[in-house]
C-alpha positions as CSV (number, residue, x, y, z in Angstrom):
1,M,0.2,0.2,0.1
2,I,1.5,3.0,-1.2
3,A,0.1,6.7,-0.4
4,G,1.1,9.9,-2.0
5,S,-1.0,12.8,-3.7
6,T,0.4,15.8,-6.4
7,R,-0.8,18.9,-6.1
8,T,-1.0,21.9,-8.5
9,T,0.2,25.3,-8.6
10,V,-0.4,28.0,-11.5
11,L,2.1,29.0,-13.6
12,D,3.1,32.0,-15.5
13,V,4.9,29.5,-18.6
14,E,5.4,26.0,-18.9
15,P,9.4,24.9,-18.8
16,R,10.5,22.1,-20.5
17,V,12.6,19.8,-17.7
18,V,14.7,16.9,-18.9
19,I,15.9,14.4,-16.9
20,I,18.5,12.2,-17.8
21,G,17.9,8.6,-15.4
22,A,15.0,7.1,-14.1
23,G,15.7,6.0,-10.9
24,F,15.2,7.4,-7.2
25,G,16.7,10.0,-8.0
26,G,15.5,11.2,-11.3
27,L,11.9,9.7,-10.5
28,G,11.7,11.4,-7.3
29,T,12.5,15.0,-9.1
30,A,10.0,14.7,-11.6
31,R,7.2,13.7,-9.0
32,A,8.8,17.2,-7.0
33,L,8.3,19.0,-10.1
34,L,4.5,17.6,-10.6
35,Q,4.5,18.9,-7.2
36,R,4.9,22.3,-8.5
37,G,2.6,22.7,-11.1
38,I,5.4,21.3,-13.7
39,T,4.1,19.2,-16.3
40,D,6.6,19.4,-19.3
41,I,8.3,16.4,-17.6
42,T,10.5,14.2,-20.0
43,V,12.8,11.3,-18.5
44,L,15.1,9.7,-20.7
45,E,16.0,6.3,-19.2
46,R,18.3,4.3,-21.5
47,A,17.1,0.9,-19.9
48,D,14.1,-1.0,-20.7
49,D,12.8,-0.2,-17.5
50,V,12.7,2.3,-14.7
51,G,14.3,1.2,-11.4
52,G,18.1,2.5,-11.7
53,V,20.9,0.2,-9.8
54,W,17.5,-1.5,-8.3
55,R,16.7,-2.8,-12.0
56,D,20.4,-3.7,-12.7
57,N,21.5,-5.4,-10.0
58,T,19.6,-8.9,-9.9
59,Y,22.2,-11.4,-8.3
60,P,21.6,-13.5,-6.0
61,N,20.9,-12.4,-2.5
62,A,20.6,-8.4,-3.6
63,A,19.1,-6.7,-0.8
64,C,19.4,-3.0,0.8
65,D,21.2,-2.6,3.5
66,V,19.7,0.3,5.0
67,P,16.1,-0.9,6.4
68,S,12.8,-0.6,4.6
69,P,11.2,2.2,6.3
70,L,14.2,4.3,6.0
71,Y,14.9,3.3,2.1
72,S,11.7,5.1,0.7
73,W,10.4,8.2,-0.3
74,S,8.8,10.2,3.0
75,W,6.2,11.0,0.6
76,A,5.3,7.0,-0.1
77,P,5.0,4.9,2.9
78,K,4.7,1.5,2.3
79,L,3.4,-0.4,5.0
80,D,3.5,-4.1,3.7
81,W,7.7,-4.3,3.1
82,Q,8.3,-8.4,3.7
83,R,11.5,-8.1,5.6
84,R,13.2,-5.2,7.9
85,Y,15.8,-4.9,4.9
86,G,14.1,-5.2,1.3
87,T,15.1,-7.2,-1.0
88,Q,15.9,-6.5,-4.9
89,P,13.0,-7.8,-6.4
90,E,10.6,-5.6,-3.8
91,I,12.5,-2.4,-3.9
92,L,12.0,-2.6,-7.9
93,D,8.6,-3.1,-7.3
94,Y,7.7,-0.3,-4.9
95,I,9.8,2.2,-7.5
96,R,7.0,0.8,-10.2
97,E,4.4,1.2,-7.8
98,T,5.1,4.3,-6.6
99,A,5.8,5.5,-10.3
100,A,2.6,4.4,-11.5
101,H,1.1,5.8,-8.6
102,E,2.2,9.5,-8.8
103,G,1.7,9.1,-12.7
104,L,5.5,9.6,-13.2
105,L,5.8,6.6,-16.1
106,E,3.9,8.6,-18.8
107,H,6.8,10.9,-18.7
108,V,9.5,8.5,-19.2
109,R,10.9,7.3,-22.4
110,L,12.9,3.9,-22.1
111,G,15.7,2.5,-24.1
112,V,17.3,6.3,-24.8
113,E,20.8,6.6,-24.2
114,V,22.2,10.1,-24.1
115,A,25.3,11.4,-25.7
116,T,25.3,15.1,-25.7
117,A,23.8,18.0,-23.7
118,D,24.6,21.5,-24.9
119,F,23.4,24.8,-23.9
120,D,22.6,27.3,-26.5
121,E,23.1,31.6,-24.7
122,D,21.5,33.0,-27.4
123,T,17.4,31.1,-27.0
124,A,19.3,29.8,-23.0
125,T,18.2,26.3,-24.2
126,W,19.8,23.2,-23.7
127,T,19.5,20.3,-26.4
128,V,20.0,17.1,-25.3
129,T,21.1,14.1,-28.3
130,A,20.5,10.6,-28.2
131,T,22.8,8.0,-29.7
132,D,20.3,7.7,-32.7
133,G,20.2,10.9,-33.0
134,A,16.7,12.0,-31.5
135,T,16.9,15.6,-29.5
136,W,15.5,17.0,-26.8
137,S,15.2,20.6,-26.4
138,A,15.0,21.6,-22.7
139,D,15.2,24.9,-20.5
140,L,16.0,23.0,-17.3
141,V,18.0,20.0,-17.6
142,V,18.8,17.1,-14.8
143,F,21.5,15.0,-14.8
144,A,20.0,11.7,-12.6
145,T,22.8,9.3,-13.7
146,G,24.1,8.3,-10.1
147,Q,27.0,7.2,-8.8
148,L,26.5,3.6,-9.1
149,S,25.2,3.5,-12.6
150,N,28.4,2.5,-14.5
151,P,30.5,-1.1,-13.5
152,I,33.5,-0.9,-13.7
153,I,36.2,-3.4,-14.4
154,P,40.0,-3.4,-13.9
155,N,42.2,-3.2,-16.9
156,I,43.9,-6.7,-16.0
157,P,45.4,-8.4,-19.1
158,G,44.0,-11.7,-20.6
159,E,40.7,-13.5,-20.7
160,L,39.1,-16.4,-19.3
161,D,38.1,-19.3,-21.5
162,G,34.7,-19.1,-19.6
163,P,31.8,-17.2,-19.0
164,T,32.6,-13.7,-17.7
165,F,30.5,-11.0,-16.2
166,H,30.2,-8.6,-14.0
167,S,27.8,-8.5,-10.8
168,A,25.7,-5.6,-11.8
169,Q,25.2,-7.9,-15.5
170,W,24.0,-10.8,-14.0
171,N,24.3,-14.0,-16.5
172,H,21.4,-15.9,-15.2
173,D,21.9,-18.4,-18.3
174,V,25.1,-19.6,-16.9
175,D,24.5,-22.2,-14.6
176,L,27.5,-22.3,-11.1
177,R,26.4,-26.1,-10.3
178,G,29.6,-27.9,-9.8
179,K,32.0,-25.1,-11.5
180,K,34.6,-23.2,-10.1
181,V,34.3,-19.8,-9.8
182,A,36.4,-17.1,-9.2
183,V,35.3,-13.8,-7.5
184,I,37.5,-10.5,-7.6
185,G,36.1,-7.6,-5.6
186,T,35.1,-8.0,-1.5
187,G,32.7,-5.4,-1.7
188,A,28.8,-4.8,-0.8
189,S,27.6,-6.9,-3.5
190,A,30.3,-9.7,-3.3
191,I,28.9,-9.9,0.2
192,Q,26.0,-11.1,-0.9
193,F,26.0,-12.8,-3.8
194,V,29.3,-15.0,-2.7
195,P,26.9,-16.8,0.2
196,G,24.7,-16.7,-2.6
197,I,25.9,-18.9,-5.2
198,A,27.9,-21.1,-2.5
199,D,25.5,-23.9,-2.4
200,D,26.3,-24.3,-5.9
201,A,29.3,-24.0,-6.8
202,A,32.2,-26.4,-6.2
203,Q,34.5,-24.1,-5.6
204,I,34.5,-20.3,-4.9
205,T,38.3,-18.3,-4.8
206,I,37.8,-15.1,-3.6
207,F,40.5,-12.3,-4.7
208,Q,40.9,-9.4,-2.1
209,R,42.5,-5.8,-2.2
210,S,41.4,-5.0,1.1
211,A,38.9,-6.7,3.8
212,P,35.6,-4.7,4.3
213,Y,34.4,-4.1,7.8
214,V,31.0,-6.7,8.0
215,V,28.7,-6.4,11.3
216,P,25.2,-8.6,11.8
217,K,22.6,-7.5,10.1
218,P,19.4,-6.9,12.1
219,D,17.0,-8.6,9.7
220,Q,13.8,-10.3,10.0
221,A,10.7,-11.2,8.5
222,Y,7.8,-9.2,8.8
223,R,5.0,-11.3,9.8
224,P,1.0,-10.6,9.1
225,L,0.9,-9.1,12.6
226,H,3.5,-6.4,11.9
227,H,1.2,-5.1,8.5
228,Q,-1.4,-5.2,10.4
229,L,-0.3,-2.9,13.2
230,F,1.3,-0.7,10.6
231,S,-1.4,-0.6,8.2
232,R,-3.6,0.2,11.5
233,F,-1.6,2.4,13.1
234,P,0.5,4.1,10.3
235,A,2.6,6.1,13.2
236,L,4.1,2.7,13.9
237,M,5.9,2.7,10.7
238,A,6.9,6.6,10.8
239,A,8.3,5.9,14.5
240,E,10.4,2.7,13.3
241,R,11.9,4.8,10.5
242,G,12.5,8.1,12.3
243,S,14.3,5.4,15.2
244,W,16.0,4.2,12.0
245,F,17.1,7.7,11.0
246,W,18.2,9.0,14.4
247,L,20.9,5.8,15.0
248,T,22.4,6.4,11.1
249,E,22.6,10.0,12.1
250,R,24.2,9.1,15.1
251,F,26.9,7.1,12.7
252,N,27.3,9.7,10.2
253,A,28.1,12.0,13.4
254,S,30.9,9.7,14.4
255,L,32.7,9.8,11.2
256,T,32.8,13.9,11.0
257,G,34.4,13.8,14.6
258,D,32.9,16.4,15.6
259,S,29.9,14.3,17.9
260,P,31.2,13.9,21.7
261,I,29.9,10.2,21.2
262,S,32.3,9.9,18.4
263,G,34.8,7.7,19.7
264,P,32.9,5.7,22.0
265,F,30.0,5.0,19.0
266,L,33.0,3.9,16.5
267,K,34.4,1.5,19.2
268,T,31.3,0.2,20.0
269,L,30.9,-0.7,16.4
270,E,34.5,-1.9,15.9
271,T,33.9,-4.1,18.9
272,A,31.0,-5.9,17.7
273,W,32.5,-6.2,14.1
274,R,35.8,-7.7,16.0
275,A,33.3,-10.1,17.8
276,N,31.6,-11.2,14.7
277,L,35.1,-12.1,13.2
278,R,36.2,-14.2,15.7
279,A,32.9,-16.0,16.8
280,T,32.4,-17.1,12.8
281,I,36.0,-17.2,11.9
282,K,38.0,-19.7,13.8
283,D,40.4,-20.1,11.5
284,A,43.3,-17.2,12.5
285,A,45.3,-17.7,9.2
286,L,41.5,-16.7,7.3
287,R,40.9,-14.2,10.6
288,A,44.3,-12.5,9.5
289,K,43.2,-12.2,5.8
290,L,39.8,-10.4,6.8
291,Q,41.4,-7.7,9.1
292,P,40.8,-4.3,7.2
293,D,44.0,-2.3,6.8
294,Y,41.9,1.0,7.2
295,P,40.2,2.7,9.8
296,L,36.5,1.9,10.2
297,G,34.1,4.3,8.2
298,C,36.6,4.8,5.4
299,K,34.4,2.2,3.3
300,R,30.9,2.3,3.7
301,L,30.2,-0.3,6.5
302,L,28.7,-3.8,5.8
303,F,26.3,-6.0,7.0
304,S,26.0,-9.6,6.7
305,N,24.9,-12.6,8.7
306,E,26.4,-14.9,5.8
307,W,29.4,-13.9,4.8
308,Y,31.9,-14.9,7.5
309,P,30.2,-18.3,7.7
310,T,30.3,-18.7,4.1
311,L,34.3,-17.6,3.6
312,A,34.9,-20.2,7.0
313,R,33.3,-23.1,4.4
314,D,35.9,-26.0,3.2
315,H,35.5,-24.9,-0.5
316,V,35.8,-21.1,-0.7
317,D,39.2,-19.6,-0.4
318,V,40.1,-15.9,0.1
319,V,43.6,-15.0,-1.8
320,T,45.2,-11.7,-0.8
321,D,47.9,-11.3,-3.5
322,A,47.2,-9.0,-5.9
323,V,45.9,-10.3,-9.7
324,A,48.3,-9.7,-12.0
325,A,46.7,-11.9,-15.6
326,I,43.7,-13.6,-16.1
327,E,44.3,-16.5,-18.4
328,A,42.4,-19.2,-20.6
329,D,42.0,-22.0,-17.4
330,G,41.7,-19.2,-14.2
331,V,43.5,-16.4,-12.1
332,R,47.1,-16.1,-11.9
333,T,48.6,-13.4,-8.9
334,A,51.6,-11.8,-8.9
335,T,53.1,-14.4,-7.0
336,G,52.7,-16.4,-9.9
337,E,50.2,-19.2,-8.5
338,L,47.4,-20.1,-11.4
339,Y,44.1,-20.5,-9.5
340,E,41.8,-22.8,-12.2
341,A,38.2,-21.1,-12.9
342,D,35.8,-22.1,-15.4
343,V,33.5,-19.0,-14.5
344,L,34.8,-15.7,-13.7
345,I,32.8,-12.6,-11.8
346,W,33.4,-9.0,-11.2
347,G,32.3,-7.6,-7.7
348,T,34.4,-4.4,-8.6
349,G,32.0,-2.0,-7.9
350,F,30.9,1.2,-9.7
351,A,32.8,4.2,-11.4
352,A,31.7,6.3,-8.6
353,T,34.2,9.3,-9.0
354,D,33.7,9.6,-13.1
355,F,30.0,11.3,-12.8
356,L,27.8,11.8,-16.3
357,R,30.3,8.9,-18.2
358,G,29.5,8.8,-21.4
359,I,27.7,12.1,-21.8
360,E,29.4,15.0,-22.9
361,V,28.1,18.1,-21.6
362,S,29.0,22.0,-23.1
363,G,27.9,25.1,-21.9
364,P,29.2,29.0,-21.7
365,G,32.0,27.0,-19.2
366,G,33.4,25.0,-22.3
367,K,33.3,21.3,-21.5
368,L,32.2,19.7,-18.3
369,A,34.3,16.8,-18.4
370,D,37.5,19.5,-18.5
371,T,36.1,21.9,-15.4
372,W,36.3,18.6,-13.8
373,T,39.5,17.6,-14.7
374,E,41.1,18.0,-11.4
375,G,37.8,16.3,-9.6
376,A,34.1,16.6,-10.1
377,H,32.7,19.5,-7.7
378,A,29.5,21.4,-8.0
379,H,27.4,24.1,-5.7
380,L,25.7,21.6,-3.1
381,G,26.3,18.8,-5.1
382,I,23.9,20.2,-7.6
383,T,24.6,23.0,-10.1
384,V,28.2,24.2,-11.7
385,P,29.3,27.5,-12.5
386,G,29.5,28.1,-16.3
387,F,26.9,25.5,-17.2
388,P,23.5,27.5,-16.4
389,N,20.0,26.0,-16.1
390,L,21.5,22.5,-15.2
391,A,21.3,20.1,-12.3
392,I,22.5,17.3,-10.7
393,V,21.2,14.9,-8.8
394,Y,23.2,12.6,-6.9
395,G,26.0,15.2,-7.9
396,P,29.5,15.3,-6.3
397,N,30.2,14.9,-2.3
398,T,26.6,13.3,-1.4
399,N,27.4,10.5,-1.5
400,L,26.7,8.9,2.4
401,G,29.3,6.5,4.2
402,G,25.9,5.9,6.5
403,S,22.2,6.3,6.5
404,S,19.7,6.4,3.3
405,I,20.5,8.0,0.1
406,I,16.9,8.4,-0.5
407,K,16.6,11.3,2.1
408,M,19.2,13.4,0.2
409,L,18.0,12.7,-2.8
410,E,14.5,14.4,-1.7
411,G,16.8,17.4,-0.8
412,Q,18.0,17.8,-4.0
413,A,14.4,17.1,-5.5
414,T,13.4,20.2,-3.5
415,Y,16.2,22.0,-4.4
416,I,15.7,21.6,-7.8
417,A,11.6,22.1,-7.9
418,E,12.4,25.6,-6.7
419,L,14.3,26.4,-9.3
420,A,12.8,25.3,-12.0
421,E,9.2,26.8,-10.5
422,A,11.2,30.4,-10.9
423,L,11.8,29.6,-14.3
424,A,8.2,28.6,-14.7
425,Q,7.1,32.0,-12.5
426,E,9.4,34.2,-14.8
427,R,11.6,35.6,-12.3
428,V,14.9,34.2,-13.6
429,R,16.0,32.9,-17.4
430,T,19.0,31.4,-16.2
431,F,20.7,30.6,-13.3
432,E,23.9,29.1,-12.3
433,P,25.9,29.4,-9.0
434,R,28.1,32.2,-8.6
435,A,31.8,30.9,-9.3
436,D,33.4,32.0,-5.5
437,V,30.2,30.4,-3.6
438,A,31.0,27.6,-5.7
439,T,35.1,27.5,-5.0
440,S,34.2,28.3,-1.3
441,W,31.3,25.6,-0.9
442,D,34.1,22.7,-2.5
443,D,37.0,23.9,-0.6
444,Q,34.7,23.7,2.9
445,M,33.9,20.1,1.4
446,Q,37.4,19.2,1.2
447,R,38.5,20.7,4.5
448,R,35.4,18.7,6.2
449,L,36.8,15.3,4.7
450,A,40.5,16.0,5.8
451,H,39.0,15.7,9.3
452,G,37.0,12.9,11.3
453,V,37.7,9.5,10.2
454,W,38.5,10.4,6.7
455,S,41.6,11.9,8.1
456,G,43.0,8.3,8.3
457,C,41.9,6.3,5.5
458,S,44.2,5.3,3.2
459,S,45.5,6.8,-0.3
460,W,42.3,4.5,-2.3
461,Y,39.8,6.6,-0.4
462,V,41.0,9.5,-2.2
463,E,41.0,10.3,-6.0
464,K,44.4,11.4,-7.5
465,T,44.2,14.1,-9.9
466,P,46.1,14.5,-13.2
467,G,47.4,17.7,-11.6
468,G,48.9,16.3,-8.4
469,G,46.4,16.9,-6.3
470,Q,44.4,14.6,-4.1
471,R,40.2,14.9,-3.5
472,I,37.2,13.3,-2.2
473,T,34.4,13.9,-4.6
474,T,32.0,11.4,-3.5
475,N,31.2,11.7,0.3
476,W,28.8,13.9,2.1
477,P,31.3,14.8,5.3
478,G,28.0,15.4,7.8
479,Q,24.7,14.5,8.8
480,V,21.6,14.2,6.3
481,A,19.7,16.4,8.3
482,E,22.2,19.3,7.8
483,Y,22.1,19.0,3.8
484,V,18.3,18.9,4.0
485,E,18.2,21.8,5.7
486,R,20.7,23.2,3.6
487,T,18.6,22.5,0.5
488,A,15.5,23.1,1.3
489,S,15.0,26.3,-0.2
490,V,16.9,28.0,-2.5
491,D,19.4,31.2,-1.3
492,W,19.4,33.2,-4.6
493,A,22.1,35.6,-3.4
494,E,24.5,32.8,-4.2
495,L,23.1,32.5,-7.5
496,V,24.0,34.4,-10.9
497,T,20.3,34.8,-12.8
498,T,19.5,36.5,-15.7
């Protein structure tokens, strides 16, 4: 059951808005625009369905690591989640159902891969061009392609004489029963799909670059009684959502080092991780391999009740030697040892720092890729100097080490909708952030990210720039509530308008 409503506003003109991407961010922004009475919205999606990462990631055991009441739109509470931590099929159904209920699907064009976006200063218009040559004109263009949309595969020489695929492009036609499976990577996806294939595979060899922190997942099935209570007393679901938000905000605060409980909070989590590791991994040599070489919080904390027990199984092996090459019959490490494999699965994550990958964006400021040569940056993670009437959802420095990204996306949608409403009411023709304001914001992000837990993070976490500098372009260095407050309304003094 999903609740929601749409109000309309009388507008002077109808601005044309093109949104690129139909995941949580793009659809949520479309809904925020409709709430302001803006209906000339086109959502371009390169795939054949909406849903973003929850459409693409269909690997075994795919599920969320944020509790369902919190990992959902605040304006569309779902009272009948099957589990506390939603699974991929149920989350995708939720997105589809909500989008249909809110009238968003009629604005979506599927199978459209955007190649370029060009701004014309004379007409203050964006021209968005697809790879097949189709074009759309827009008064406002919104990029909602996300940070987790483009799978990354390391540049390792060689090729396996057998099936090879990324976890985000799972090949369900490959039968893993009785196969020797090589898995490269131990991130958030791998800790879910490895236990999911362990009963089928004859041998699993996991190649680990750095061990993650994995703590028990307080998951549970919601019984019929839960659903009855949530349906009769929706405030109970709201209370659960609020409780999880409070807890995850404490974690976010601990990462910044600004909270007086930062040290004890992180110490408690580390104690829980260490106890979980010791209780499930009896072999001292394996336990040593699973010790992270960075402080807790540098990477997203992972939750699983199955990861460590799976690694302890006799037919599962963890290799910490660097991978040197892929060969016809397996994976060879830098030590020269060959590990035989029939199937290779990449669990190597996404090109999170390569924002708007594959789309060439040109404006008065030149090419956006050139502007971002030394690392992506955007004021509030949303707007960029030199690129009028452009907004980004899930842009630079808006990712989270904890809590639900959907709350961040809702803040961005609110901000973008106000910008669009100003266009609709002809209060402005163009907008972009002042260069000094954007620079100050970016300096603040990097300064804050140099403190707290991030100050002790190893170099893999920091993006090295061509000029020899170092930046963190993904994460937000504060609490979600701070960001939502900052994006609740547009400070027009920060913008250059015409």
